[in-house]
LOTI-216402 format. One record per residue: x, y, z of N, C-alpha, C, O in turn; residue number from 1. Coordinates in pm, whole numbers, plus 50000, padded with zeros to 5 digits. Layout:
BEGIN
     npx     npy     npz    capx    capy    capz     cpx     cpy     cpz     opx     opy     opz     i
       X       Y       Z       X       Y       Z       X       Y       Z       X       Y       Z   NUM
...
***
This chain:
BEGIN
     npx     npy     npz    capx    capy    capz     cpx     cpy     cpz     opx     opy     opz     i
   50275   48883   48903   50149   48833   48851   50150   48847   48700   50157   48959   48650     1
   50142   48737   48624   50140   48747   48480   50013   48810   48430   49917   48829   48504     2
   50014   48844   48298   49900   48913   48239   49771   48835   48257   49665   48895   48275     3
   49780   48702   48253   49659   48621   48268   49592   48644   48402   49469   48643   48410     4
   49671   48665   48508   49614   48689   48639   49557   48829   48648   49456   48852   48716     5
   49620   48924   48580   49562   49059   48575   49424   49053   48511   49330   49115   48560     6
   49414   48978   48402   49284   48965   48336   49184   48894   48427   49065   48924   48426     7
   49236   48796   48507   49148   48725   48599   49091   48822   48701   48971   48821   48727     8
   49176   48906   48760   49128   49002   48859   49034   49103   48795   48930   49137   48851     9
   49072   49150   48677   48985   49243   48606   48851   49178   48577   48747   49243   48586    10
   48853   49051   48543   48729   48979   48517   48641   48970   48639   48519   48982   48628    11
   48701   48949   48757   48624   48947   48881   48557   49081   48904   48437   49088   48933    12
   48635   49188   48890   48579   49322   48909   48466   49349   48812   48362   49403   48849    13
   48486   49311   48687   48385   49335   48585   48259   49253   48610   48148   49302   48590    14
   48278   49129   48654   48161   49044   48680   48075   49102   48790   47952   49103   48780    15
   48139   49151   48897   48064   49212   49006   48001   49343   48959   47885   49371   48989    16
   48078   49422   48885   48028   49549   48836   47906   49530   48746   47813   49611   48749    17
   47906   49424   48667   47794   49397   48578   47663   49385   48656   47560   49437   48613    18
   47668   49319   48770   47547   49303   48851   47489   49438   48889   47368   49458   48887    19
   47577   49531   48923   47529   49660   48968   47480   49746   48852   47386   49824   48866    20
   47544   49729   48737   47498   49803   48619   47358   49762   48581   47272   49846   48555    21
   47334   49631   48577   47204   49581   48530   47098   49591   48638   46979   49590   48607    22
   47138   49599   48765   47039   49603   48872   47029   49739   48940   46955   49757   49037    23
   47108   49836   48888   47109   49972   48943   47146   49974   49091   47097   50057   49167    24
   47234   49880   49131   47284   49877   49268   47424   49940   49271   47467   50004   49176    25
   47492   49919   49381   47621   49984   49399   47729   49881   49427   47706   49785   49500    26
   47848   49901   49369   47964   49816   49399   48073   49902   49461   48098   50014   49417    27
   48136   49849   49563   48244   49919   49630   48372   49837   49615   48376   49720   49652    28
   48475   49900   49560   48606   49837   49547   48705   49919   49630   48723   50038   49607    29
   48768   49854   49725   48865   49925   49810   48997   49849   49812   49000   49726   49817    30
   49104   49926   49809   49239   49870   49820   49307   49935   49939   49307   50058   49953    31
   49365   49852   50024   49431   49901   50145   49574   49847   50151   49596   49727   50132    32
   49669   49936   50177   49809   49897   50193   49853   49935   50333   49841   50050   50374    33
   49905   49837   50408   49960   49862   50541   50110   49835   50537   50153   49724   50507    34
   50188   49938   50569   50334   49929   50561   50392   49935   50702   50358   50023   50780    35
   50481   49840   50733   50547   49837   50863   50678   49914   50858   50722   49957   50751    36
   50742   49931   50974   50865   50010   50983   50977   49951   50900   51060   50025   50847    37
   50982   49818   50888   51091   49755   50812   51065   49747   50663   51145   49690   50589    38
   50952   49804   50615   50921   49806   50473   50835   49691   50427   50796   49687   50310    39
   50803   49597   50515   50713   49487   50478   50569   49530   50501   50543   49638   50555    40
   50475   49446   50461   50336   49481   50482   50240   49392   50406   50277   49283   50362    41
   50118   49439   50391   50014   49363   50323   49931   49455   50233   49914   49573   50261    42
   49880   49396   50125   49784   49462   50036   49652   49386   50047   49649   49264   50033    43
   49545   49458   50069   49413   49396   50081   49318   49463   49983   49307   49586   49980    44
   49249   49383   49902   49150   49433   49807   49015   49373   49845   49002   49251   49861    45
   48915   49459   49859   48782   49413   49898   48681   49459   49793   48672   49578   49762    46
   48605   49365   49739   48494   49395   49646   48365   49355   49716   48350   49241   49760    47
   48271   49449   49725   48149   49427   49802   48025   49445   49715   48013   49542   49640    48
   47935   49349   49727   47804   49357   49661   47697   49346   49767   47717   49280   49869    49
   47583   49411   49746   47479   49408   49848   47380   49294   49823   47392   49220   49725    50
   47283   49281   49913   47190   49170   49906   47108   49171   49778   47075   49066   49724    51
   47075   49292   49728   46995   49300   49605   47069   49240   49487   47009   49171   49404    52
   47199   49266   49479   47278   49209   49370   47288   49058   49380   47284   48988   49280    53
   47302   49008   49503   47310   48863   49522   47178   48797   49482   47177   48689   49424    54
   47067   48863   49514   46937   48808   49472   46924   48808   49320   46861   48720   49262    55
   46985   48909   49256   46976   48918   49110   47060   48810   49044   47025   48763   48935    56
   47170   48769   49107   47257   48666   49049   47311   48579   49162   47427   48596   49201    57
   47232   48488   49215   47275   48406   49330   47389   48312   49298   47453   48260   49389    58
   47417   48291   49170   47524   48199   49132   47661   48266   49129   47761   48199   49103    59
   47670   48395   49155   47797   48466   49142   47904   48409   49233   48018   48389   49190    60
   47870   48381   49359   47970   48336   49456   48035   48206   49416   48153   48184   49444    61
   47960   48118   49350   48016   47987   49313   48072   47985   49172   48137   47888   49133    62
   48049   48089   49095   48094   48089   48955   48230   48155   48935   48290   48142   48829    63
   48280   48226   49037   48408   48294   49023   48522   48195   49044   48527   48126   49146    64
   48613   48188   48947   48729   48100   48956   48850   48183   49000   48901   48265   48924    65
   48894   48160   49123   49002   48239   49180   49130   48159   49198   49222   48203   49267    66
   49137   48042   49135   49253   47955   49154   49383   48020   49109   49487   48001   49172    67
   49380   48095   49000   49501   48159   48949   49558   48260   49048   49679   48270   49065    68
   49468   48334   49114   49513   48432   49212   49574   48362   49333   49674   48408   49388    69
   49514   48253   49375   49569   48177   49487   49707   48122   49451   49799   48126   49533    70
   49722   48072   49330   49851   48019   49286   49957   48127   49281   50076   48098   49294    71
   49917   48253   49262   50012   48364   49255   50045   48421   49392   50117   48520   49402    72
   49993   48359   49498   50028   48403   49632   49922   48485   49704   49943   48526   49818    73
   49809   48509   49639   49701   48583   49703   49617   48489   49788   49587   48376   49747    74
   49579   48535   49907   49480   48462   49984   49343   48518   49947   49327   48639   49933    75
   49246   48431   49931   49114   48470   49883   49009   48422   49982   49006   48305   50020    76
   48923   48513   50024   48811   48479   50112   48683   48531   50050   48671   48650   50020    77
   48588   48443   50032   48457   48481   49979   48355   48471   50090   48333   48363   50145    78
   48293   48582   50123   48191   48586   50227   48055   48594   50160   48013   48700   50115    79
   47987   48481   50155   47857   48476   50088   47765   48382   50166   47790   48261   50169    80
   47662   48433   50229   47631   48577   50233   47715   48647   50340   47762   48585   50435    81
   47731   48778   50321   47797   48859   50422   47695   48893   50531   47582   48845   50528    82
   47735   48974   50626   47646   49003   50739   47515   49067   50697   47413   49051   50763    83
   47518   49141   50585   47395   49207   50540   47327   49131   50427   47236   49183   50362    84
   47371   49006   50404   47307   48926   50301   47367   48943   50163   47318   48885   50067    85
   47473   49022   50152   47536   49045   50022   47653   48951   49998   47655   48839   50049    86
   47750   48998   49919   47867   48918   49884   47991   49006   49898   47994   49119   49850    87
   48093   48952   49965   48220   49022   49980   48333   48929   49941   48340   48815   49987    88
   48422   48978   49856   48541   48903   49817   48663   48980   49868   48681   49098   49837    89
   48746   48912   49946   48865   48975   50006   48989   48906   49950   49007   48786   49965    90
   49075   48984   49887   49203   48936   49836   49315   49000   49918   49310   49119   49948    91
   49415   48920   49955   49524   48975   50036   49657   48913   49994   49666   48795   49964    92
   49761   48998   49994   49895   48951   49956   49997   49023   50044   49993   49146   50057    93
   50087   48948   50105   50194   49007   50185   50311   49044   50095   50330   48985   49989    94
   50390   49144   50139   50512   49180   50066   50624   49203   50167   50600   49240   50282    95
   50747   49179   50122   50862   49188   50211   50928   49324   50209   50998   49360   50303    96
   50908   49402   50101   50970   49532   50088   50885   49620   49997   50803   49568   49921    97
   50904   49753   50003   50821   49844   49924   50826   49818   49774   50725   49834   49706    98
   50942   49779   49721   50951   49752   49577   50853   49642   49535   50794   49649   49427    99
   50838   49542   49620   50745   49433   49589   50601   49483   49590   50520   49442   49507   100
   50569   49571   49683   50436   49630   49687   50408   49711   49562   50297   49707   49508   101
   50508   49784   49515   50494   49862   49392   50458   49771   49275   50369   49804   49196   102
   50527   49658   49263   50501   49564   49154   50361   49506   49165   50288   49498   49066   103
   50322   49465   49285   50190   49404   49305   50077   49501   49271   49981   49464   49203   104
   50089   49626   49317   49985   49725   49288   49977   49755   49139   49868   49770   49084   105
   50092   49764   49073   50094   49792   48929   50031   49678   48851   49956   49702   48756   106
   50061   49554   48890   50005   49440   48820   49856   49426   48845   49780   49385   48757   107
   49814   49462   48966   49674   49447   49001   49585   49541   48922   49475   49503   48881   108
   49630   49662   48900   49549   49761   48831   49572   49762   48680   49483   49798   48604   109
   49693   49722   48636   49723   49727   48494   49750   49868   48446   49758   49962   48525   110
   49765   49882   48314   49799   50012   48256   49680   50107   48247   49699   50228   48234   111
   49557   50053   48252   49439   50136   48232   49350   50144   48355   49248   50213   48353   112
   49389   50075   48462   49304   50066   48579   49304   50191   48666   49362   50293   48629   113
   49240   50183   48782   49222   50302   48866   49346   50347   48939   49350   50461   48987   114
   49450   50262   48952   49576   50300   49017   49690   50277   48920   49716   50164   48879   115
   49759   50385   48882   49863   50372   48780   49990   50445   48824   49987   50533   48911   116
   50102   50408   48760   50235   50465   48788   50261   50474   48939   50305   50576   48990   117
   50232   50365   49006   50244   50361   49152   50389   50336   49193   50458   50253   49134   118
   50435   50409   49295   50569   50389   49351   50563   50403   49502   50510   50501   49554   119
   50619   50304   49571   50626   50307   49717   50772   50284   49757   50833   50185   49717   120
   50829   50375   49837   50970   50365   49873   50991   50390   50021   50910   50454   50088   121
   51103   50336   50070   51149   50362   50207   51297   50398   50199   51375   50325   50138   122
   51336   50509   50260   51476   50550   50264   51514   50584   50406   51428   50606   50491   123
   51645   50588   50433   51692   50621   50567   51744   50499   50640   51781   50399   50578   124
   51748   50509   50772   51800   50400   50853   51697   50355   50955   51581   50394   50950   125
   51741   50271   51048   51648   50209   51142   51577   50312   51228   51457   50298   51255   126
   51647   50415   51272   51590   50512   51366   51540   50640   51301   51478   50723   51368   127
   51567   50659   51174   51524   50781   51104   51496   50745   50957   51587   50747   50874   128
   51371   50712   50927   51334   50665   50794   51224   50753   50734   51141   50808   50807   129
   51225   50765   50602   51122   50836   50529   51049   50739   50437   51112   50653   50374   130
   50918   50752   50429   50835   50667   50345   50760   50756   50246   50703   50858   50285   131
   50759   50717   50120   50697   50800   50018   50615   50716   49923   50659   50610   49877   132
   50496   50764   49893   50407   50698   49796   50365   50800   49692   50337   50916   49724   133
   50360   50757   49566   50309   50843   49459   50239   50756   49355   50271   50638   49338   134
   50145   50816   49285   50073   50745   49181   49967   50836   49121   49956   50953   49155   135
   49890   50779   49031   49781   50850   48966   49654   50768   48985   49654   50647   48961   136
   49547   50833   49028   49420   50765   49048   49313   50819   48955   49304   50940   48934   137
   49233   50730   48899   49124   50772   48811   49094   50669   48704   49172   50576   48681   138
   48982   50686   48641   48941   50601   48529   48907   50690   48410   48790   50700   48371   139
   49009   50755   48350   48981   50845   48237   48920   50773   48118   48853   50835   48036   140
   48944   50641   48108   48885   50563   47999   48755   50495   48040   48704   50410   47967   141
   48702   50533   48156   48576   50474   48201   48588   50325   48223   48689   50277   48276   142
   48486   50252   48183   48484   50108   48204   48593   50035   48126   48623   49919   48156   143
   48651   50101   48027   48762   50038   47953   48880   50011   48045   48965   49927   48014   144
   48887   50082   48158   48994   50058   48253   48987   49922   48319   49084   49878   48381   145
   48872   49855   48307   48855   49723   48366   48882   49611   48267   48842   49497   48290   146
   48949   49642   48157   48983   49539   48060   49113   49577   47991   49143   49695   47974   147
   49190   49476   47952   49313   49502   47878   49282   49512   47729   49167   49495   47688   148
   49383   49538   47648   49362   49557   47504   49300   49433   47439   49215   49443   47351   149
   49344   49315   47485   49292   49191   47427   49143   49176   47455   49065   49138   47367   150
   49104   49206   47580   48963   49194   47615   48879   49298   47542   48768   49267   47497   151
   48930   49420   47529   48856   49525   47458   48833   49486   47312   48725   49509   47258   152
   48935   49426   47249   48920   49383   47111   48815   49273   47099   48736   49272   47005   153
   48816   49181   47196   48721   49071   47191   48578   49119   47217   48483   49069   47156   154
   48564   49216   47308   48431   49265   47344   48380   49371   47247   48261   49399   47241   155
   48473   49430   47171   48434   49537   47081   48410   49669   47152   48345   49758   47098   156
   48462   49681   47271   48445   49805   47347   48457   49777   47495   48487   49665   47535   157
   48433   49880   47576   48445   49866   47720   48338   49771   47773   48225   49771   47724   158
   48372   49688   47873   48275   49593   47926   48155   49662   47989   48171   49749   48075   159
   48034   49622   47946   47908   49667   48004   47880   49816   47984   47790   49872   48047   160
   47957   49879   47894   47933   50022   47869   47794   50044   47811   47727   50142   47844   161
   47751   49952   47725   47618   49966   47663   47509   49953   47769   47411   50027   47767   162
   47528   49857   47862   47428   49839   47968   47420   49962   48056   47312   50002   48097   163
   47535   50021   48086   47537   50140   48169   47469   50256   48097   47392   50331   48156   164
   47499   50271   47968   47436   50378   47890   47285   50358   47883   47209   50454   47890   165
   47243   50233   47870   47099   50204   47861   47028   50236   47992   46912   50276   47993   166
   47099   50217   48103   47038   50246   48232   47020   50395   48255   46942   50437   48340   167
   47093   50476   48176   47081   50620   48188   47156   50680   48305   47139   50798   48336   168
   47240   50601   48371   47313   50650   48487   47459   50676   48455   47507   50646   48346   169
   47526   50731   48550   47669   50755   48538   47745   50644   48610   47690   50571   48692   170
   47872   50632   48575   47953   50528   48637   47958   50545   48789   47960   50448   48863   171
   47960   50670   48833   47966   50696   48977   47838   50654   49048   47837   50643   49171   172
   47730   50631   48972   47605   50584   49032   47612   50437   49073   47536   50393   49159   173
   47703   50362   49011   47708   50218   49037   47842   50172   49092   47860   50053   49119   174
   47937   50264   49109   48070   50222   49148   48137   50327   49236   48128   50447   49208   175
   48204   50283   49341   48296   50367   49418   48427   50292   49433   48429   50170   49452   176
   48537   50364   49423   48670   50305   49438   48747   50390   49539   48754   50512   49527   177
   48805   50324   49636   48883   50396   49737   49019   50329   49754   49036   50210   49726   178
   49115   50408   49800   49250   50358   49825   49297   50414   49958   49290   50535   49981   179
   49344   50326   50045   49394   50368   50177   49535   50317   50197   49569   50205   50156   180
   49618   50399   50259   49758   50366   50279   49799   50405   50421   49779   50518   50463   181
   49855   50309   50493   49907   50335   50627   50059   50320   50626   50111   50215   50591   182
   50129   50427   50666   50276   50426   50669   50324   50473   50805   50258   50556   50868   183
   50438   50422   50852   50491   50466   50981   50530   50613   50978   50568   50667   50874   184
   50521   50677   51093   50572   50812   51107   50468   50923   51098   50349   50899   51083   185
   50519   51044   51108   50438   51166   51101   50419   51208   50955   50512   51194   50875   186
   50301   51259   50919   50279   51304   50782   50356   51432   50752   50359   51524   50834   187
   50418   51438   50634   50489   51558   50592   50409   51633   50487   50385   51753   50501   188
   50368   51563   50380   50287   51625   50277   50204   51518   50208   50246   51402   50199   189
   50086   51556   50161   49998   51458   50098   49887   51527   50021   49856   51644   50046   190
   49827   51454   49929   49707   51498   49858   49584   51425   49912   49475   51440   49858   191
   49602   51346   50017   49495   51261   50069   49429   51324   50190   49475   51424   50245   192
   49318   51261   50231   49259   51291   50361   49332   51206   50464   49356   51088   50441   193
   49368   51266   50578   49442   51196   50682   49346   51157   50794   49273   51240   50847   194
   49348   51030   50829   49266   50982   50940   49320   51039   51070   49440   51031   51096   195
   49233   51097   51153   49281   51154   51280   49359   51050   51361   49319   50934   51372   196
   49471   51095   51416   49559   51004   51490   49538   51018   51640   49506   51125   51691   197
   49555   50906   51709   49557   50908   51854   49698   50950   51900   49793   50948   51823   198
   49707   50987   52027   49834   51037   52077   49945   50934   52069   50062   50969   52053   199
   49910   50806   52080   50011   50701   52079   50027   50633   51944   50096   50532   51933   200
   49964   50689   51839   49975   50629   51706   50116   50650   51651   50170   50761   51654   201
   50174   50542   51602   50307   50551   51542   50301   50556   51390   50405   50569   51325   202
   50181   50546   51333   50164   50546   51187   50058   50646   51147   49981   50695   51230   203
   50054   50676   51017   49955   50768   50961   49880   50698   50848   49940   50630   50765   204
   49748   50715   50848   49664   50654   50744   49611   50762   50650   49550   50860   50693   205
   49635   50742   50520   49590   50833   50415   49480   50763   50334   49488   50643   50309   206
   49378   50838   50293   49271   50780   50212   49240   50871   50093   49238   50993   50105   207
   49215   50808   49980   49176   50879   49858   49048   50816   49802   49031   50694   49806   208
   48961   50899   49750   48849   50853   49667   48891   50869   49522   48927   50979   49479   209
   48886   50760   49448   48933   50762   49310   48823   50819   49220   48711   50768   49222   210
   48853   50924   49142   48751   50983   49054   48711   50887   48941   48794   50811   48891   211
   48584   50892   48904   48531   50801   48801   48489   50874   48675   48435   50813   48583   212
   48512   51005   48670   48484   51080   48547   48612   51086   48465   48698   50998   48479   213
   48627   51184   48383   48744   51192   48296   48866   51252   48365   48972   51266   48304   214
   48852   51286   48493   48962   51349   48564   49055   51245   48628   49020   51127   48640   215
   49173   51293   48668   49269   51210   48738   49322   51286   48858   49333   51409   48855   216
   49354   51215   48962   49409   51276   49082   49551   51225   49107   49580   51107   49088   217
   49638   51315   49150   49770   51274   49193   49759   51218   49334   49701   51280   49423   218
   49814   51101   49353   49814   51037   49484   49954   51049   49542   50047   50984   49493   219
   49970   51130   49644   50102   51152   49701   50093   51155   49854   50000   51212   49911   220
   50190   51092   49918   50196   51093   50063   50339   51066   50107   50408   50981   50050   221
   50384   51140   50209   50518   51123   50263   50512   51129   50414   50443   51214   50471   222
   50583   51037   50480   50595   51041   50625   50742   51030   50665   50826   50984   50587   223
   50770   51072   50787   50904   51053   50843   50889   50989   50980   50814   51037   51065   224
   50961   50883   51000   50954   50806   51125   51087   50821   51198   51186   50757   51162   225
   51089   50904   51302   51211   50929   51379   51191   50880   51522   51099   50923   51591   226
   51277   50789   51565   51277   50743   51703   51379   50828   51778   51497   50794   51786   227
   51331   50941   51834   51420   51037   51897   51495   50975   52013   51615   50997   52029   228
   51425   50898   52095   51490   50839   52211   51601   50743   52169   51708   50739   52230   229
   51574   50666   52063   51677   50573   52013   51795   50649   51955   51910   50610   51972   230
   51765   50761   51884   51873   50841   51826   51958   50903   51937   52080   50906   51927   231
   51892   50955   52044   51966   51013   52156   52052   50906   52222   52168   50930   52257   232
   51992   50787   52239   52068   50678   52300   52187   50638   52213   52294   50606   52264   233
   52166   50639   52081   52273   50601   51987   52389   50700   51996   52505   50661   52009   234
   52355   50829   51989   52461   50930   51998   52523   50932   52138   52644   50950   52152   235
   52441   50913   52242   52493   50910   52377   52591   50797   52398   52695   50814   52463   236
   52559   50680   52341   52648   50564   52354   52782   50591   52287   52887   50551   52339   237
   52778   50657   52173   52903   50685   52101   52984   50794   52170   53107   50789   52170   238
   52916   50893   52229   52989   50995   52305   53055   50932   52428   53169   50963   52462   239
   52980   50841   52493   53036   50772   52608   53156   50687   52567   53257   50682   52637   240
   53143   50620   52452   53255   50540   52403   53377   50627   52375   53490   50589   52406   241
   53354   50746   52316   53464   50837   52288   53532   50884   52417   53654   50893   52425   242
   53448   50914   52518   53504   50956   52646   53588   50845   52707   53697   50869   52760   243
   53537   50721   52700   53612   50608   52754   53744   50589   52681   53847   50561   52744   244
   53742   50605   52549   53866   50592   52471   53965   50699   52513   54084   50670   52531   245
   53918   50823   52529   54006   50933   52571   54064   50906   52711   54181   50933   52736   246
   53980   50853   52801   54028   50823   52935   54135   50714   52931   54235   50722   53002   247
   54112   50613   52847   54211   50506   52834   54342   50561   52778   54450   50527   52826   248
   54331   50647   52676   54451   50706   52617   54526   50789   52721   54648   50781   52733   249
   54451   50870   52797   54514   50952   52900   54581   50865   53006   54691   50896   53052   250
   54514   50756   53044   54572   50667   53144   54700   50602   53093   54798   50591   53166   251
   54698   50560   52967   54818   50498   52908   54932   50599   52903   55046   50565   52936   252
   54903   50722   52863   55007   50825   52857   55062   50853   52996   55183   50867   53015   253
   54972   50860   53093   55017   50887   53232   55107   50775   53283   55212   50800   53341   254
   55063   50650   53261   55142   50536   53306   55277   50533   53236   55380   50508   53299   255
   55277   50559   53106   55403   50560   53031   55496   50668   53083   55617   50647   53091   256
   55440   50783   53119   55523   50893   53172   55584   50856   53306   55702   50881   53331   257
   55501   50795   53393   55551   50754   53525   55662   50650   53511   55765   50659   53577   258
   55641   50551   53425   55740   50445   53405   55869   50505   53352   55979   50469   53394   259
   55853   50598   53258   55973   50662   53199   56052   50736   53305   56175   50726   53309   260
   55983   50810   53390   56052   50887   53492   56122   50796   53592   56233   50826   53638   261
   56059   50683   53626   56119   50592   53725   56239   50515   53668   56331   50479   53741   262
   56236   50491   53537   56346   50414   53475   56454   50503   53421   56556   50453   53376   263
   56435   50634   53424   56538   50725   53373   56654   50730   53470   56633   50743   53590   264
   56774   50721   53421   56892   50728   53512   56896   50857   53589   56863   50964   53537   265
   56937   50845   53718   56946   50965   53801   57073   51042   53768   57179   50980   53768   266
   57071   51170   53740   57191   51245   53704   57292   51244   53820   57255   51255   53936   267
   57419   51231   53786   57525   51232   53887   57535   51369   53953   57525   51472   53886   268
   57555   51369   54086   57563   51497   54156   57707   51549   54156   57734   51657   54210   269
***
């Protein structure tokens, strides 16, 4: 995603956030990553506004230009009105491997956004793989995290910071940001809250609430996905193959010995 698309996404977030700043409502931004066993998956970003915000700016749903994001491979769904009369924008992008997900998440948030220095990896083999995620979550620069250097220069500061200050509220009063990650396997270590698993769950879901004050949180999660039955079958098949090879070798040696004995000249008496 080129810089222009990053600014486009940031602009969408800022436009929705503006409604909540000026109307003292709440905006929820959530990012969800679902990773499959082969390293492919999807990234879903959801921005939600409530009915009060839609009443304050009914033109929002039709004024957002999302063509650039669609051209970059994102699917875009605008639910207006949503079930509760508000507005929901859903962005989704598939990826073929963890490296691609790393690039997409980094481009989506930018250098100042709520998710930074993100890395998603898969190591191991088909039957014994490890999945690892790391990053930094937070908005230490406040609303400036929703704009790049060019936008900050043009605006003369963070977007809508003056409106927020005038309202007398904190950023956490008008904004929540969450990040959820589902990876195959059992959890090994994490800084996240883990969603309770069912007995037949093959994956683990981690969730983080991104801080909106000057603090930052380390986002870390690791899982290991071991198919014990497949591993036992793999080793069993190779042990069986080794036994068969040994039996064949023994049979060949035995046959060669018998042939040798039968073809050996009989000693004269």
